[in-house]
LORO-734122 format. One record per residue: residue number from 1; x, y, z of N, C-alpha, C in turn; residue in three letters. Coordinates in steps of 0.1 Angstrom, whole numbers, plus 5000, padded with zeros to 4 digits. Layout:
+------+------+------+------+-------+-------+-------+------+------+------+------+
: resi : n.xx : n.yy : n.zz : ca.xx : ca.yy : ca.zz : c.xx : c.yy : c.zz : resn :
+------+------+------+------+-------+-------+-------+------+------+------+------+
:  NUM :    X :    Y :    Z :     X :     Y :     Z :    X :    Y :    Z :  Ala :
...
+------+------+------+------+-------+-------+-------+------+------+------+------+
end
This chain:
+------+------+------+------+-------+-------+-------+------+------+------+------+
: resi : n.xx : n.yy : n.zz : ca.xx : ca.yy : ca.zz : c.xx : c.yy : c.zz : resn :
+------+------+------+------+-------+-------+-------+------+------+------+------+
:    1 : 2885 : 1009 : 4483 :  2895 :  1015 :  4486 : 2888 : 0995 : 4488 :  Ala :
:    2 : 2881 : 0992 : 4493 :  2888 :  0978 :  4501 : 2883 : 0964 : 4492 :  Gly :
:    3 : 2874 : 0972 : 4484 :  2867 :  0963 :  4470 : 2882 : 0966 : 4465 :  Phe :
:    4 : 2893 : 0967 : 4461 :  2894 :  0971 :  4452 : 2897 : 0978 : 4441 :  Gly :
:    5 : 2889 : 0992 : 4440 :  2885 :  1004 :  4436 : 2907 : 1007 : 4435 :  Ala :
:    6 : 2901 : 1017 : 4422 :  2914 :  1027 :  4420 : 2909 : 1038 : 4425 :  Asn :
:    7 : 2910 : 1046 : 4439 :  2908 :  1059 :  4439 : 2924 : 1066 : 4439 :  Ile :
:    8 : 2914 : 1077 : 4431 :  2923 :  1095 :  4434 : 2919 : 1098 : 4449 :  Gly :
:    9 : 2928 : 1102 : 4457 :  2919 :  1119 :  4469 : 2933 : 1128 : 4460 :  Leu :
:   10 : 2924 : 1138 : 4462 :  2926 :  1147 :  4456 : 2925 : 1161 : 4468 :  Leu :
:   11 : 2937 : 1169 : 4473 :  2939 :  1176 :  4487 : 2948 : 1185 : 4482 :  Asp :
:   12 : 2948 : 1195 : 4482 :  2954 :  1213 :  4486 : 2964 : 1209 : 4494 :  Thr :
:   13 : 2968 : 1199 : 4506 :  2968 :  1205 :  4518 : 2983 : 1192 : 4522 :  Asn :
:   14 : 2994 : 1192 : 4512 :  2999 :  1187 :  4516 : 3009 : 1175 : 4521 :  Leu :
:   15 : 3009 : 1183 : 4535 :  3010 :  1174 :  4548 : 3002 : 1166 : 4554 :  Glu :
:   16 : 2987 : 1168 : 4547 :  2981 :  1160 :  4548 : 2978 : 1146 : 4538 :  Arg :
:   17 : 2979 : 1150 : 4525 :  2980 :  1142 :  4517 : 2996 : 1132 : 4516 :  Leu :
:   18 : 3009 : 1134 : 4529 :  3018 :  1126 :  4528 : 3010 : 1114 : 4535 :  Arg :
:   19 : 2999 : 1125 : 4552 :  2997 :  1113 :  4564 : 2994 : 1104 : 4557 :  Tyr :
:   20 : 2982 : 1109 : 4542 :  2966 :  1102 :  4541 : 2978 : 1090 : 4536 :  Leu :
:   21 : 2988 : 1090 : 4526 :  2996 :  1083 :  4512 : 3009 : 1069 : 4530 :  Asp :
:   22 : 3006 : 1075 : 4534 :  3014 :  1060 :  4543 : 3007 : 1059 : 4547 :  Asp :
:   23 : 2989 : 1066 : 4553 :  2983 :  1051 :  4563 : 2965 : 1037 : 4552 :  Val :
:   24 : 2968 : 1051 : 4539 :  2957 :  1042 :  4529 : 2963 : 1032 : 4518 :  Thr :
:   25 : 2954 : 1023 : 4511 :  2962 :  1011 :  4517 : 2965 : 1013 : 4495 :  Pro :
:   26 : 2972 : 1006 : 4490 :  2981 :  1004 :  4479 : 2970 : 1012 : 4464 :  Pro :
:   27 : 2959 : 1005 : 4467 :  2952 :  1016 :  4455 : 2941 : 1028 : 4456 :  Asn :
:   28 : 2951 : 1041 : 4464 :  2948 :  1047 :  4469 : 2958 : 1060 : 4465 :  Ile :
:   29 : 2954 : 1071 : 4449 :  2968 :  1073 :  4450 : 2962 : 1088 : 4459 :  Asp :
:   30 : 2969 : 1090 : 4461 :  2965 :  1110 :  4474 : 2971 : 1118 : 4467 :  Cys :
:   31 : 2968 : 1129 : 4458 :  2976 :  1137 :  4447 : 2970 : 1146 : 4451 :  Leu :
:   32 : 2980 : 1160 : 4444 :  2979 :  1174 :  4452 : 2964 : 1181 : 4443 :  Tyr :
:   33 : 2959 : 1188 : 4445 :  2948 :  1191 :  4436 : 2949 : 1199 : 4426 :  Ser :
:   34 : 2947 : 1201 : 4415 :  2947 :  1215 :  4403 : 2940 : 1213 : 4395 :  Asp :
:   35 : 2945 : 1221 : 4387 :  2932 :  1221 :  4374 : 2933 : 1204 : 4372 :  Arg :
:   36 : 2947 : 1207 : 4361 :  2953 :  1189 :  4354 : 2948 : 1181 : 4360 :  His :
:   37 : 2950 : 1181 : 4370 :  2949 :  1165 :  4379 : 2937 : 1164 : 4381 :  Thr :
:   38 : 2925 : 1177 : 4385 :  2908 :  1170 :  4386 : 2906 : 1166 : 4372 :  Ile :
:   39 : 2907 : 1174 : 4358 :  2906 :  1170 :  4345 : 2913 : 1155 : 4345 :  Arg :
:   40 : 2923 : 1145 : 4346 :  2926 :  1136 :  4344 : 2924 : 1124 : 4346 :  Glu :
:   41 : 2917 : 1131 : 4360 :  2906 :  1118 :  4365 : 2895 : 1120 : 4368 :  Trp :
:   42 : 2885 : 1128 : 4364 :  2880 :  1128 :  4354 : 2873 : 1121 : 4342 :  Leu :
:   43 : 2885 : 1113 : 4339 :  2885 :  1112 :  4325 : 2886 : 1097 : 4325 :  Gly :
:   44 : 2886 : 1093 : 4338 :  2892 :  1078 :  4347 : 2879 : 1070 : 4357 :  Arg :
:   45 : 2866 : 1086 : 4359 :  2868 :  1082 :  4376 : 2848 : 1073 : 4365 :  Ala :
:   46 : 2840 : 1070 : 4373 :  2832 :  1056 :  4375 : 2824 : 1065 : 4384 :  Asp :
:   47 : 2828 : 1073 : 4392 :  2824 :  1081 :  4402 : 2830 : 1093 : 4416 :  Leu :
:   48 : 2832 : 1104 : 4414 :  2831 :  1113 :  4413 : 2830 : 1120 : 4430 :  Val :
:   49 : 2836 : 1123 : 4442 :  2829 :  1126 :  4451 : 2835 : 1145 : 4454 :  Ile :
:   50 : 2829 : 1156 : 4457 :  2835 :  1162 :  4458 : 2830 : 1166 : 4476 :  Gly :
:   51 : 2843 : 1173 : 4478 :  2840 :  1176 :  4491 : 2843 : 1189 : 4495 :  Ser :
:   52 : 2847 : 1200 : 4492 :  2852 :  1210 :  4493 : 2842 : 1217 : 4506 :  Val :
:   53 : 2851 : 1224 : 4516 :  2845 :  1233 :  4526 : 2860 : 1242 : 4531 :  Leu :
:   54 : 2851 : 1258 : 4523 :  2856 :  1266 :  4533 : 2852 : 1278 : 4541 :  Ile :
:   55 : 2852 : 1273 : 4559 :  2841 :  1274 :  4561 : 2839 : 1286 : 4568 :  Pro :
:   56 : 2826 : 1290 : 4564 :  2818 :  1310 :  4556 : 2814 : 1315 : 4544 :  Gly :
:   57 : 2825 : 1302 : 4539 :  2823 :  1310 :  4523 : 2820 : 1296 : 4511 :  Ala :
:   58 : 2812 : 1304 : 4504 :  2808 :  1289 :  4494 : 2819 : 1285 : 4488 :  Arg :
:   59 : 2812 : 1272 : 4488 :  2823 :  1263 :  4477 : 2827 : 1261 : 4466 :  Ala :
:   60 : 2840 : 1269 : 4459 :  2847 :  1270 :  4449 : 2837 : 1263 : 4433 :  Pro :
:   61 : 2839 : 1262 : 4423 :  2836 :  1251 :  4416 : 2855 : 1243 : 4407 :  His :
:   62 : 2846 : 1234 : 4413 :  2865 :  1226 :  4409 : 2859 : 1221 : 4395 :  Leu :
:   63 : 2850 : 1213 : 4393 :  2842 :  1208 :  4381 : 2841 : 1220 : 4367 :  Val :
:   64 : 2838 : 1221 : 4361 :  2834 :  1230 :  4354 : 2818 : 1223 : 4346 :  Glu :
:   65 : 2814 : 1231 : 4336 :  2800 :  1225 :  4328 : 2809 : 1219 : 4321 :  Arg :
:   66 : 2821 : 1223 : 4309 :  2832 :  1213 :  4300 : 2837 : 1204 : 4306 :  Asn :
:   67 : 2839 : 1203 : 4311 :  2844 :  1191 :  4321 : 2834 : 1176 : 4320 :  Asp :
:   68 : 2820 : 1180 : 4322 :  2819 :  1164 :  4321 : 2821 : 1157 : 4308 :  Leu :
:   69 : 2819 : 1164 : 4295 :  2830 :  1155 :  4286 : 2840 : 1148 : 4286 :  Arg :
:   70 : 2845 : 1151 : 4296 :  2859 :  1145 :  4296 : 2854 : 1128 : 4302 :  Leu :
:   71 : 2839 : 1131 : 4312 :  2842 :  1116 :  4321 : 2831 : 1110 : 4315 :  Met :
:   72 : 2826 : 1097 : 4314 :  2823 :  1082 :  4312 : 2806 : 1084 : 4312 :  Lys :
:   73 : 2797 : 1090 : 4298 :  2785 :  1083 :  4300 : 2778 : 1076 : 4312 :  Pro :
:   74 : 2771 : 1081 : 4319 :  2765 :  1072 :  4330 : 2772 : 1077 : 4349 :  Gly :
:   75 : 2788 : 1080 : 4341 :  2789 :  1078 :  4359 : 2783 : 1091 : 4365 :  Ser :
:   76 : 2788 : 1095 : 4376 :  2781 :  1095 :  4383 : 2794 : 1105 : 4387 :  Val :
:   77 : 2784 : 1123 : 4400 :  2789 :  1128 :  4403 : 2783 : 1129 : 4422 :  Ile :
:   78 : 2790 : 1127 : 4430 :  2781 :  1140 :  4444 : 2791 : 1144 : 4447 :  Ile :
:   79 : 2788 : 1157 : 4449 :  2782 :  1168 :  4453 : 2778 : 1168 : 4467 :  Asp :
:   80 : 2792 : 1164 : 4476 :  2788 :  1168 :  4490 : 2791 : 1183 : 4498 :  Val :
:   81 : 2796 : 1189 : 4486 :  2794 :  1208 :  4489 : 2783 : 1211 : 4489 :  Ala :
:   82 : 2778 : 1209 : 4484 :  2765 :  1211 :  4478 : 2754 : 1224 : 4488 :  Ile :
:   83 : 2757 : 1218 : 4499 :  2751 :  1226 :  4510 : 2764 : 1242 : 4518 :  Asp :
:   84 : 2774 : 1241 : 4510 :  2776 :  1254 :  4509 : 2778 : 1263 : 4486 :  Gln :
:   85 : 2768 : 1255 : 4484 :  2759 :  1258 :  4465 : 2768 : 1250 : 4458 :  Gly :
:   86 : 2783 : 1240 : 4463 :  2782 :  1227 :  4453 : 2800 : 1234 : 4448 :  Gly :
:   87 : 2802 : 1220 : 4450 :  2822 :  1229 :  4439 : 2820 : 1222 : 4424 :  Cys :
:   88 : 2807 : 1218 : 4418 :  2807 :  1210 :  4403 : 2795 : 1223 : 4407 :  Ile :
:   89 : 2801 : 1229 : 4385 :  2793 :  1245 :  4380 : 2781 : 1238 : 4373 :  Ala :
:   90 : 2779 : 1225 : 4373 :  2758 :  1216 :  4369 : 2757 : 1207 : 4382 :  Thr :
:   91 : 2759 : 1213 : 4394 :  2749 :  1212 :  4404 : 2742 : 1220 : 4414 :  Ser :
:   92 : 2736 : 1215 : 4411 :  2720 :  1220 :  4419 : 2718 : 1218 : 4432 :  Arg :
:   93 : 2708 : 1215 : 4442 :  2700 :  1212 :  4452 : 2685 : 1202 : 4452 :  Pro :
:   94 : 2691 : 1190 : 4456 :  2679 :  1181 :  4456 : 2683 : 1174 : 4465 :  Thr :
:   95 : 2674 : 1167 : 4472 :  2662 :  1163 :  4481 : 2664 : 1148 : 4484 :  Ser :
:   96 : 2662 : 1143 : 4491 :  2659 :  1128 :  4493 : 2650 : 1117 : 4483 :  His :
:   97 : 2641 : 1127 : 4481 :  2623 :  1127 :  4475 : 2634 : 1121 : 4459 :  Ala :
:   98 : 2637 : 1129 : 4446 :  2641 :  1139 :  4437 : 2659 : 1133 : 4440 :  Glu :
:   99 : 2660 : 1125 : 4448 :  2684 :  1128 :  4448 : 2687 : 1131 : 4432 :  Pro :
:  100 : 2681 : 1120 : 4426 :  2694 :  1132 :  4411 : 2690 : 1135 : 4403 :  Thr :
:  101 : 2697 : 1145 : 4390 :  2697 :  1142 :  4378 : 2708 : 1147 : 4372 :  Phe :
:  102 : 2706 : 1142 : 4359 :  2721 :  1144 :  4347 : 2720 : 1159 : 4340 :  Val :
:  103 : 2729 : 1154 : 4339 :  2736 :  1167 :  4329 : 2747 : 1161 : 4319 :  Val :
:  104 : 2744 : 1161 : 4305 :  2756 :  1157 :  4295 : 2759 : 1139 : 4301 :  Asp :
:  105 : 2753 : 1138 : 4305 :  2752 :  1123 :  4306 : 2756 : 1117 : 4311 :  Asn :
:  106 : 2760 : 1126 : 4327 :  2765 :  1122 :  4338 : 2756 : 1125 : 4348 :  Val :
:  107 : 2750 : 1119 : 4356 :  2746 :  1112 :  4373 : 2749 : 1124 : 4385 :  Val :
:  108 : 2741 : 1131 : 4385 :  2743 :  1143 :  4398 : 2733 : 1133 : 4406 :  His :
:  109 : 2745 : 1139 : 4421 :  2737 :  1131 :  4431 : 2737 : 1146 : 4438 :  Tyr :
:  110 : 2732 : 1156 : 4444 :  2734 :  1165 :  4452 : 2723 : 1168 : 4465 :  Cys :
:  111 : 2723 : 1163 : 4473 :  2712 :  1162 :  4482 : 2720 : 1171 : 4496 :  Val :
:  112 : 2704 : 1185 : 4496 :  2712 :  1190 :  4510 : 2707 : 1177 : 4517 :  Thr :
:  113 : 2722 : 1189 : 4531 :  2721 :  1178 :  4544 : 2719 : 1159 : 4536 :  Asn :
:  114 : 2725 : 1154 : 4532 :  2731 :  1143 :  4532 : 2728 : 1132 : 4544 :  Met :
:  115 : 2728 : 1139 : 4557 :  2731 :  1125 :  4569 : 2724 : 1127 : 4570 :  Pro :
:  116 : 2711 : 1138 : 4568 :  2691 :  1134 :  4571 : 2689 : 1126 : 4566 :  Gly :
:  117 : 2692 : 1113 : 4561 :  2692 :  1103 :  4549 : 2699 : 1089 : 4564 :  Ala :
:  118 : 2707 : 1092 : 4574 :  2708 :  1087 :  4586 : 2699 : 1093 : 4594 :  Val :
:  119 : 2692 : 1101 : 4603 :  2684 :  1108 :  4613 : 2698 : 1109 : 4626 :  Gly :
:  120 : 2689 : 1092 : 4632 :  2686 :  1083 :  4641 : 2711 : 1083 : 4647 :  Arg :
:  121 : 2716 : 1082 : 4632 :  2731 :  1076 :  4631 : 2742 : 1089 : 4635 :  Thr :
:  122 : 2733 : 1103 : 4621 :  2739 :  1117 :  4622 : 2735 : 1127 : 4635 :  Ser :
:  123 : 2726 : 1116 : 4638 :  2726 :  1124 :  4657 : 2731 : 1125 : 4662 :  Thr :
:  124 : 2738 : 1109 : 4668 :  2746 :  1103 :  4677 : 2756 : 1113 : 4669 :  His :
:  125 : 2768 : 1110 : 4663 :  2779 :  1118 :  4652 : 2773 : 1132 : 4660 :  Ala :
:  126 : 2768 : 1141 : 4661 :  2770 :  1155 :  4656 : 2769 : 1156 : 4679 :  Leu :
:  127 : 2761 : 1149 : 4678 :  2758 :  1151 :  4686 : 2783 : 1146 : 4695 :  Cys :
:  128 : 2781 : 1140 : 4697 :  2794 :  1135 :  4695 : 2807 : 1143 : 4692 :  Asn :
:  129 : 2803 : 1149 : 4681 :  2818 :  1159 :  4675 : 2816 : 1181 : 4685 :  Ala :
:  130 : 2806 : 1178 : 4689 :  2802 :  1192 :  4695 : 2799 : 1194 : 4710 :  Thr :
:  131 : 2798 : 1184 : 4713 :  2799 :  1180 :  4730 : 2800 : 1189 : 4733 :  Leu :
:  132 : 2824 : 1183 : 4734 :  2831 :  1193 :  4738 : 2826 : 1208 : 4742 :  Pro :
:  133 : 2830 : 1214 : 4727 :  2825 :  1224 :  4725 : 2812 : 1230 : 4738 :  Tyr :
:  134 : 2805 : 1223 : 4741 :  2789 :  1235 :  4740 : 2793 : 1232 : 4761 :  Val :
:  135 : 2799 : 1218 : 4766 :  2801 :  1218 :  4779 : 2817 : 1231 : 4775 :  Leu :
:  136 : 2823 : 1235 : 4769 :  2831 :  1251 :  4769 : 2826 : 1264 : 4771 :  Thr :
:  137 : 2814 : 1260 : 4762 :  2809 :  1269 :  4763 : 2805 : 1276 : 4782 :  Leu :
:  138 : 2797 : 1265 : 4781 :  2791 :  1261 :  4794 : 2792 : 1263 : 4808 :  Ala :
:  139 : 2808 : 1259 : 4809 :  2817 :  1256 :  4820 : 2824 : 1275 : 4821 :  Asn :
:  140 : 2829 : 1282 : 4808 :  2841 :  1294 :  4803 : 2829 : 1303 : 4797 :  Gln :
:  141 : 2811 : 1300 : 4799 :  2813 :  1316 :  4788 : 2819 : 1318 : 4771 :  Gly :
:  142 : 2806 : 1326 : 4761 :  2819 :  1327 :  4751 : 2823 : 1333 : 4749 :  Leu :
:  143 : 2828 : 1342 : 4759 :  2848 :  1353 :  4753 : 2857 : 1343 : 4760 :  Thr :
:  144 : 2859 : 1339 : 4774 :  2866 :  1333 :  4777 : 2870 : 1325 : 4773 :  Ala :
:  145 : 2856 : 1309 : 4768 :  2859 :  1304 :  4752 : 2863 : 1304 : 4742 :  Ala :
:  146 : 2860 : 1316 : 4734 :  2866 :  1320 :  4725 : 2880 : 1329 : 4721 :  Ala :
:  147 : 2885 : 1328 : 4737 :  2894 :  1333 :  4735 : 2907 : 1328 : 4737 :  His :
:  148 : 2903 : 1311 : 4744 :  2913 :  1303 :  4748 : 2906 : 1287 : 4736 :  Thr :
:  149 : 2902 : 1289 : 4729 :  2898 :  1279 :  4719 : 2895 : 1288 : 4703 :  Ser :
:  150 : 2907 : 1283 : 4692 :  2906 :  1285 :  4683 : 2895 : 1284 : 4672 :  Arg :
:  151 : 2888 : 1272 : 4678 :  2877 :  1266 :  4670 : 2862 : 1274 : 4671 :  Ala :
:  152 : 2861 : 1276 : 4687 :  2852 :  1285 :  4693 : 2857 : 1295 : 4681 :  Ile :
:  153 : 2867 : 1300 : 4684 :  2872 :  1314 :  4685 : 2868 : 1314 : 4665 :  Gln :
:  154 : 2863 : 1309 : 4657 :  2861 :  1308 :  4646 : 2848 : 1308 : 4642 :  Thr :
:  155 : 2840 : 1292 : 4653 :  2831 :  1297 :  4653 : 2825 : 1303 : 4651 :  Ala :
:  156 : 2823 : 1320 : 4663 :  2810 :  1332 :  4661 : 2815 : 1337 : 4649 :  Val :
:  157 : 2799 : 1339 : 4639 :  2804 :  1354 :  4624 : 2797 : 1369 : 4638 :  Asn :
:  158 : 2791 : 1364 : 4645 :  2787 :  1381 :  4651 : 2787 : 1378 : 4664 :  Ile :
:  159 : 2793 : 1386 : 4669 :  2796 :  1393 :  4683 : 2792 : 1407 : 4682 :  Phe :
:  160 : 2785 : 1407 : 4699 :  2773 :  1423 :  4700 : 2774 : 1432 : 4680 :  Glu :
:  161 : 2763 : 1424 : 4676 :  2762 :  1427 :  4667 : 2763 : 1433 : 4653 :  Gly :
:  162 : 2774 : 1432 : 4659 :  2791 :  1431 :  4641 : 2791 : 1414 : 4635 :  Lys :
:  163 : 2793 : 1419 : 4624 :  2792 :  1405 :  4615 : 2820 : 1403 : 4618 :  Leu :
:  164 : 2820 : 1395 : 4622 :  2837 :  1393 :  4619 : 2841 : 1375 : 4615 :  Ile :
:  165 : 2838 : 1369 : 4602 :  2840 :  1368 :  4602 : 2845 : 1368 : 4587 :  Gln :
:  166 : 2854 : 1369 : 4581 :  2858 :  1376 :  4569 : 2857 : 1363 : 4557 :  Pro :
:  167 : 2854 : 1354 : 4556 :  2845 :  1344 :  4548 : 2836 : 1353 : 4547 :  Ala :
:  168 : 2821 : 1351 : 4557 :  2816 :  1352 :  4556 : 2807 : 1371 : 4550 :  Val :
:  169 : 2817 : 1375 : 4554 :  2815 :  1390 :  4544 : 2817 : 1387 : 4535 :  Ala :
:  170 : 2827 : 1385 : 4529 :  2828 :  1385 :  4518 : 2817 : 1377 : 4504 :  Lys :
:  171 : 2813 : 1365 : 4512 :  2808 :  1358 :  4504 : 2791 : 1367 : 4505 :  Ser :
:  172 : 2787 : 1376 : 4508 :  2780 :  1389 :  4512 : 2780 : 1397 : 4510 :  Phe :
:  173 : 2794 : 1403 : 4510 :  2799 :  1417 :  4503 : 2792 : 1427 : 4517 :  His :
:  174 : 2794 : 1422 : 4529 :  2786 :  1431 :  4537 : 2804 : 1436 : 4543 :  Leu :
:  175 : 2800 : 1451 : 4554 :  2813 :  1449 :  4555 : 2816 : 1443 : 4572 :  Pro :
:  176 : 2829 : 1434 : 4575 :  2840 :  1427 :  4588 : 2839 : 1443 : 4595 :  Cys :
:  177 : 2841 : 1436 : 4614 :  2843 :  1440 :  4617 : 2857 : 1431 : 4625 :  Ser :
:  178 : 2870 : 1439 : 4635 :  2879 :  1431 :  4639 : 2871 : 1418 : 4647 :  Pro :
:  179 : 2878 : 1405 : 4646 :  2874 :  1396 :  4658 : 2883 : 1401 : 4670 :  Asn :
:  180 : 2873 : 1400 : 4675 :  2879 :  1405 :  4690 : 2886 : 1397 : 4702 :  Pro :
:  181 : 2883 : 1381 : 4693 :  2887 :  1373 :  4701 : 2903 : 1370 : 4696 :  Phe :
:  182 : 2906 : 1376 : 4681 :  2918 :  1365 :  4673 : 2930 : 1376 : 4677 :  Ser :
:  183 : 2935 : 1362 : 4686 :  2953 :  1361 :  4692 : 2960 : 1370 : 4681 :  Asn :
:  184 : 2962 : 1374 : 4671 :  2966 :  1375 :  4656 : 2968 : 1390 : 4652 :  Glu :
+------+------+------+------+-------+-------+-------+------+------+------+------+
end
């Protein structure tokens, strides 16, 4: 955005889109993500960054194989969701040693563990992001922490040998027990 590129930022969270529309430069269009808008922007984009996260679940495919024909030859897709299965139908995991492949004249970059390219920096960021949760767990123990922290509650996938996260259970076609920490 700082170099003047026209950017389409797509999301399904309207509140987040309104906020981003208020704080981003005018060359960033904040748009509701739906099939029509995705296809429209594929035809305009030189670079598409797919970054879908549904905690505990496989990422849905937002771009199908036949959508690649809408893209300019030589354009690039970066599938950040590759660690969750990828949000582009033609994505497959690659490595830092061999990071790209081409499908229908579109370059795909689908490196798993992308932060691994900058290990020191990503380690510092991860430590800074997780330290408050580690301290809460250390001070309160798992049960108390999960009852008081929604983030910790949703982070626990298995408790006392039972799968308690519905998204994980659905992804692996396994039975799910009630979450003992849920206030719902």
